Steps between C-alpha positions, in 0.01 A plus 500: 500500500286687249605859416179691446148529657180440300364826355154654450344330807122559500234397750137453416280475808211256418311515832547559871708179541658435161745687273680416179861607448685498167845608388729510197744202469869579553729457197628139518866601480467693832370182678855367495388141529191285485175697539306333777223755531392819674428573868241758613564641848194672648402630839228701670607857585186612673143405579302805388232467765743466790820701511692242699834397348576144604801288416521485120503146366629468142338235288671344200337337197711317243394474136697238310664539155440798275158603642450872501186527716351344809215523752532619859215332697399537864551875529331691780223743391542878547880479535808653341764259365845523340659250267808446291614234248839322457627253250651171622769270356676193648731723704241729659291814448572808304431858624147599594288722277397835655224451764152541358220620735146379452182514709221245538137626510257457783347158575215382730581510869546199733223434746468737802752391767223436759127552567394519869141523622441635851252674733184306414177667610136420425514665160861594429849358445837679473737403222874571499740403228863532383607616156636240258865392547548535125288793375655462149386850418305786653201372699179670384240339733390198696190298434303339785231246425298331773194282546310332784530117549192341654491188720478267205816662353310669216644836392271801497519803267843639427574871592798673338676815632783702341747639756766770434858371482617710797251344746602220736179441702119508463201465728222308330164601639131390451587129514264235631550384860629148578595451135815349348647698206757401246740768374706517178760776479751607235700794371516664159752690286414661167574160338239306694411312820741286691428171679254511784520414869190356671380506861186421695352672809176497705301789645396447861166350606398751765651770707 
């Protein structure tokens, strides 16, 4: 098997899900056989928005021939990763380079995990929601948009409300009685808005 590890391993983080890694080629005489390529081992050490340490799954990407760089796609935003590089010949892999740590920046969050509308009265509705399963960063706020739907399914004027990130419920007051409303709800990080969840609810006709 090869005798030495690739040197000067560098990681360039391109965005919240993509990084580029490059390394110096090993001297050919240390390959001790036919150079087949390089393998990059990489794994997530920690999700920076949740401190949970789950089972660590190592991923391996193989770059054929004498390539000295490669892309690592499909990374998770706002996470800490480690990687190392090994050279491969027909017999197997050489030693690993020292582990290199890199962090991905924040991304936009996934949609809120649920939106539930309860306690209808003549002029109010209560909204409850769950935070995104994948915040992909630090949540900064939620945005609620809603509009009435009349009997011919035409949409009325849209109202938009910003809600602090630490809230999980809201009572909407001053609504019209016996009216159907459509709600659009999403979460934000400093990078931008995530995908929205939609729901409909009706205020009651009379007490």
